[in-house]
C-alpha positions in Angstrom: -104.4 40.7 -15.4 -105.9 37.8 -13.4 -105.4 34.1 -14.1 -108.8 33.8 -15.9 -107.9 36.6 -18.3 -104.5 35.1 -18.9 -106.0 31.7 -19.5 -108.1 33.3 -22.3 -105.2 35.3 -23.7 -102.4 32.7 -23.6 -102.1 29.3 -25.4 -102.0 26.2 -23.2 -98.2 25.8 -23.0 -97.6 29.5 -22.3 -100.2 29.5 -19.5 -98.8 26.3 -18.0 -95.2 27.7 -18.0 -96.0 31.2 -16.8 -98.7 30.5 -14.3 -97.9 26.9 -13.1 -94.1 27.0 -13.3 -94.0 24.5 -16.2 -91.2 24.1 -18.7 -91.4 24.1 -22.5 -89.6 21.2 -24.2 -85.9 21.8 -24.8 -84.9 23.2 -28.2 -88.6 24.0 -29.0 -88.8 27.7 -28.3 -88.7 30.3 -31.0 -86.1 32.4 -29.1 -83.6 29.5 -28.5 -81.5 30.2 -31.6 -82.7 33.8 -32.2 -80.1 36.5 -31.9 -81.6 39.8 -33.3 -80.9 43.1 -31.5 -83.7 44.1 -29.2 -85.4 43.6 -25.9 -87.2 40.6 -24.3 -90.4 41.3 -22.4 -92.7 39.3 -20.1 -95.5 37.8 -22.3 -98.0 38.4 -19.5 -97.4 42.1 -18.6 -94.8 43.4 -21.1 -92.2 44.2 -18.4 -88.7 44.5 -20.0 -86.6 41.6 -18.8 -83.5 41.2 -20.9 -81.4 43.1 -23.5 -80.2 41.0 -26.5 -76.7 42.0 -25.7 -76.8 39.7 -22.7 -78.0 36.7 -24.7 -75.6 33.9 -25.4 -75.7 30.4 -26.9 -75.6 28.0 -24.0 -76.6 24.8 -25.8 -79.0 24.1 -22.9 -82.1 24.1 -25.2 -83.5 27.4 -23.8 -82.7 31.0 -24.4 -79.9 32.0 -22.0 -78.8 35.4 -20.7 -75.9 36.4 -18.4 -77.8 39.3 -16.8 -81.2 40.9 -16.6 -82.3 44.2 -18.1 -82.0 45.8 -14.6 -81.8 44.7 -11.0 -85.5 45.2 -10.3 -87.2 43.5 -13.4 -87.1 39.9 -11.9 -87.3 38.3 -8.6 -85.4 35.1 -7.4 -87.2 32.4 -5.5 -85.6 29.3 -3.9 -87.1 26.3 -5.7 -86.7 22.9 -4.1 -89.1 21.0 -6.3 -88.4 17.7 -8.0 -85.7 16.9 -5.5 -83.4 19.7 -6.7 -82.3 23.0 -5.3 -82.6 25.7 -7.9 -83.4 29.4 -8.1 -86.6 30.2 -9.9 -86.8 33.5 -11.9 -90.2 35.3 -12.0 -91.3 38.6 -13.4 -91.1 41.3 -10.7 -94.2 43.0 -12.1 -96.7 40.2 -12.4 -94.9 37.2 -10.8 -95.1 35.0 -13.9 -92.7 32.1 -14.0 -89.9 32.7 -16.5 -87.3 29.9 -15.8 -84.3 29.5 -13.5 -80.9 31.0 -13.0 -77.7 29.0 -12.6 -74.1 29.8 -11.7 -72.5 28.3 -14.8 -72.8 31.3 -17.2 -70.1 33.3 -19.0 -68.3 36.4 -17.8 -68.8 39.0 -16.6 -71.5 37.7 -14.3 -71.1 33.9 -14.3 -74.9 33.6 -14.4 -77.1 31.7 -16.9 -80.7 32.9 -16.9 -82.3 29.9 -18.5 -85.7 31.2 -19.7 -88.6 29.7 -21.5 -89.3 31.2 -24.9 -93.0 31.0 -24.4 -92.6 33.4 -21.4 -91.1 36.1 -23.7 -92.0 38.6 -26.3 -89.3 40.4 -28.4 -89.1 43.9 -29.7 -86.4 45.1 -32.1 -84.0 47.9 -31.2 -84.6 51.1 -33.0 -81.8 52.1 -35.3 -80.8 55.0 -33.0 -80.2 52.5 -30.2 -77.7 50.3 -32.1 
């Protein structure tokens, strides 16, 4: 899907976050305090990104995960914008901006994938997967 199609499909904040590396306001996202069992997918291409089993309450204001669904679902990009050195997380399938990853998460990985809710869709786990 190209940027013009995405601009028509997505609301303004979702387009700004996913296509221009924006950030939704803290504590504003629908998945920040959401802890149902299921999978989180890229809003732009439906690539599976995270399993709910890796989600934790970080108090950062954004949904946080200690690991990705698999090693190939996201890419990491050095981000030196705004006078900071961070690691940006983008969807490996469509390159949409998702958020950033930090080294202050819980065991077993020590990672905190700090992800914008607007960059995600959620699907429930089927009963046979629980």
